C-alpha positions in Angstrom: -2.0 20.7 -7.3 -5.2 21.9 -8.8 -6.5 25.3 -8.6 -8.3 25.9 -5.4 -7.0 22.8 -3.8 -5.0 23.7 -0.6 -1.4 22.0 -0.3 -0.5 20.0 2.5 1.7 22.7 4.2 -1.3 24.9 4.0 -3.7 22.6 5.6 -1.2 21.7 8.5 -0.6 25.3 9.0 -4.3 25.8 9.3 -4.8 22.9 11.6 -1.9 24.2 14.0 -3.5 27.4 13.7 -6.6 26.1 15.7 -9.0 25.1 12.6 -8.6 21.3 13.9 -11.5 20.3 11.4 -9.2 21.1 8.5 -7.3 17.7 9.4 -10.3 15.8 7.7 -8.9 17.1 4.5 -5.5 15.3 4.9 -7.3 12.2 6.2 -9.5 12.2 2.8 -6.3 13.0 0.8 -4.1 10.1 2.0 -6.4 7.4 3.4 -6.7 5.2 0.2 -3.0 5.2 -0.5 -2.0 4.3 3.2 -4.7 1.6 3.5 -3.3 0.1 0.2 0.0 -0.2 1.7 -1.1 -1.3 5.0 -3.3 -4.0 3.5 -0.4 -5.2 1.3 1.7 -5.6 4.5 -0.5 -7.3 6.9 -3.1 -8.6 4.6 -5.9 -8.3 6.9 -8.4 -5.8 6.0 -9.7 -5.0 9.6 -6.1 -4.7 11.0 -4.9 -2.6 8.2 -7.8 -0.2 8.9 -7.2 0.0 12.2 -3.3 0.6 11.5 -4.4 3.5 9.3 -6.7 5.0 11.8 -4.2 4.8 14.6 -1.5 6.3 12.2 -4.0 9.4 11.5 -4.6 9.7 15.5 -0.7 9.9 16.0 0.0 12.2 13.2 -2.8 14.7 14.5 -1.2 14.5 18.2 2.2 15.1 16.8 1.6 17.4 14.1 3.6 20.1 15.3 6.8 17.8 15.1 6.4 17.4 11.1 9.0 19.9 10.5 8.6 20.1 6.9 4.7 20.4 6.2 5.3 20.3 2.4 6.3 16.8 3.0 3.6 15.7 5.1 2.8 12.6 2.9 6.2 11.4 3.3 6.2 11.9 7.0 2.7 10.6 7.5 4.0 7.5 5.5 6.8 6.8 7.8 4.5 6.8 10.8 2.2 4.1 9.0 5.6 2.4 8.1 6.6 2.1 11.7 3.1 1.0 13.1 3.1 -1.9 10.4 6.6 -3.0 11.5 5.7 -3.0 15.1 2.5 -5.2 14.1 4.4 -7.7 12.1 7.1 -7.9 14.9 4.5 -8.4 17.5 2.6 -11.1 15.6 5.3 -12.8 13.3 2.8 -14.3 11.1 3.7 -15.5 7.6 0.6 -17.5 6.9 -2.6 -15.6 5.7 -5.7 -16.1 7.9 -8.3 -17.9 6.3 -11.0 -15.6 7.7 -9.0 -12.7 6.2 -9.4 -14.1 2.6 -12.9 -14.4 2.9 -13.5 -10.7 3.5 -13.1 -9.5 0.0 -16.1 -8.6 -2.1 -16.3 -6.9 -5.3 -19.2 -4.8 -6.2 -20.3 -4.8 -10.1 -18.6 -8.3 -11.2 -20.3 -11.3 -12.3 -19.8 -14.7 -10.8 -16.9 -16.0 -12.9 -15.2 -12.3 -12.3 -15.7 -12.4 -8.7 -14.3 -15.9 -8.2 -11.2 -15.0 -10.5 -10.3 -11.7 -8.5 -10.9 -13.6 -5.2 -8.5 -16.3 -6.4 -6.0 -13.8 -7.5 -6.2 -12.0 -4.3 -5.7 -15.1 -2.3 -2.7 -16.4 -4.5 -1.2 -12.7 -4.5 -1.7 -12.2 -0.8 0.2 -15.5 0.2 3.0 -14.8 -1.9 3.6 -11.2 -0.6 3.3 -12.6 3.1 6.0 -15.3 2.1 8.4 -12.3 1.0 10.8 -10.8 3.5 9.6 -7.5 4.9 12.0 -5.2 2.8 11.1 -6.9 -0.5 7.6 -6.8 0.1 7.6 -3.3 1.0 9.2 -2.2 -1.9 7.3 -4.4 -4.4 4.1 -2.4 -2.9 5.4 0.9 -3.3 6.6 0.2 -6.8 3.6 -1.9 -8.6 0.8 -0.9 -6.1 1.7 2.8 -5.5 3.4 3.1 -8.7 6.1 5.3 -7.0 9.5 5.9 -8.9 12.6 4.5 -7.5 13.5 8.3 -6.6 10.4 8.5 -4.6 11.0 5.4 -3.0 14.4 6.1 -1.9 13.2 9.3 -0.5 10.5 7.5 1.5 12.5 4.5 2.6 16.0 5.9 2.8 17.6 3.3 0.7 19.8 3.6 -2.2 18.0 3.2 -5.6 20.3 0.1 -6.6 19.2 -1.4 -3.3 15.6 -0.7 -4.0 15.7 -2.1 -7.5 17.2 -5.6 -6.4 14.6 -6.0 -3.7 11.7 -5.3 -6.3 13.4 -7.9 -8.8 13.7 -10.5 -6.2 10.2 -9.7 -4.9 8.8 -10.3 -8.7 11.0 -13.5 -9.0 9.3 -14.7 -5.7 5.8 -13.9 -6.7 6.4 -15.1 -10.1 7.4 -18.5 -8.7 4.7 -18.6 -6.3 1.9 -18.0 -9.2 3.8 -20.2 -11.6 1.3 -22.6 -13.3 -1.8 -20.8 -11.9 -2.6 -18.7 -14.9 -1.8 -15.4 -13.2 1.6 -13.3 -13.8 3.6 -11.0 -11.6 4.3 -7.3 -13.1 7.0 -7.0 -15.4 10.0 -4.2 -14.9 10.3 -1.4 -17.4 11.9 -2.4 -20.6 10.9 -5.9 -20.3 9.2 -8.1 -22.5 6.0 -6.8 -21.7 6.8 -3.3 -22.3 6.9 -2.6 -18.9 3.3 -2.9 -18.6 1.8 -5.2 -15.5 -0.3 -8.2 -16.7 -4.1 -7.4 -17.2 -4.8 -9.8 -14.1 -2.3 -7.9 -11.9 -3.9 -4.8 -12.7 -7.4 -6.3 -11.6 -5.8 -7.0 -8.3 -5.1 -3.7 -7.7 -8.5 -2.7 -8.5 -9.7 -5.2 -6.4 -7.7 -4.1 -3.5 -8.9 -0.6 -4.1 -12.6 -2.1 -3.9 -12.1 -3.6 -0.6 -10.9 -0.5 0.7 -14.1 1.4 -0.6 -16.0 -1.4 1.5 -13.9 -1.1 4.6 
């Protein structure tokens, strides 16, 4: 934590102590990460934004039930995770809506790069939505949020070995879906690509972040 920046526990204590406006600091701290996760799970920008907003509202009204404020981020993530699961159970949609694909816009890119990014977002989005929910979730946390397997295990309550298997199967599924398109899925640590995601995959991550900025 940088000097002068209050920890999650300090902000939570301040909010519970009556300084309600301080909650905005937690929103600013976590909204981008939560949005990326939600967008990857539901692949609908407006729905992802709604789920994140609802998560912050629910977390605020239940802040007193966060028994370990030092782990506020993990607790907040669990609230969003449950909201995404509820949404997916309610809608049971595996196909990506066409109107959702058209909402991606990128600033500072020429027409060719804009088209390439849009196509990659579309292809990866379809591939992600075709994955089983547990694989999709593990893949997003590993390759989009860049969490370690230890962090993922703590968040999801799953064994590291099981999480590695989910990520590996997700990569296989995405690689198969992208086969012949010119786009590649990320490699695992120690793979031939020296553990680095492909340039085009990195661009997809940046594209998702740009979408969040515009949402």
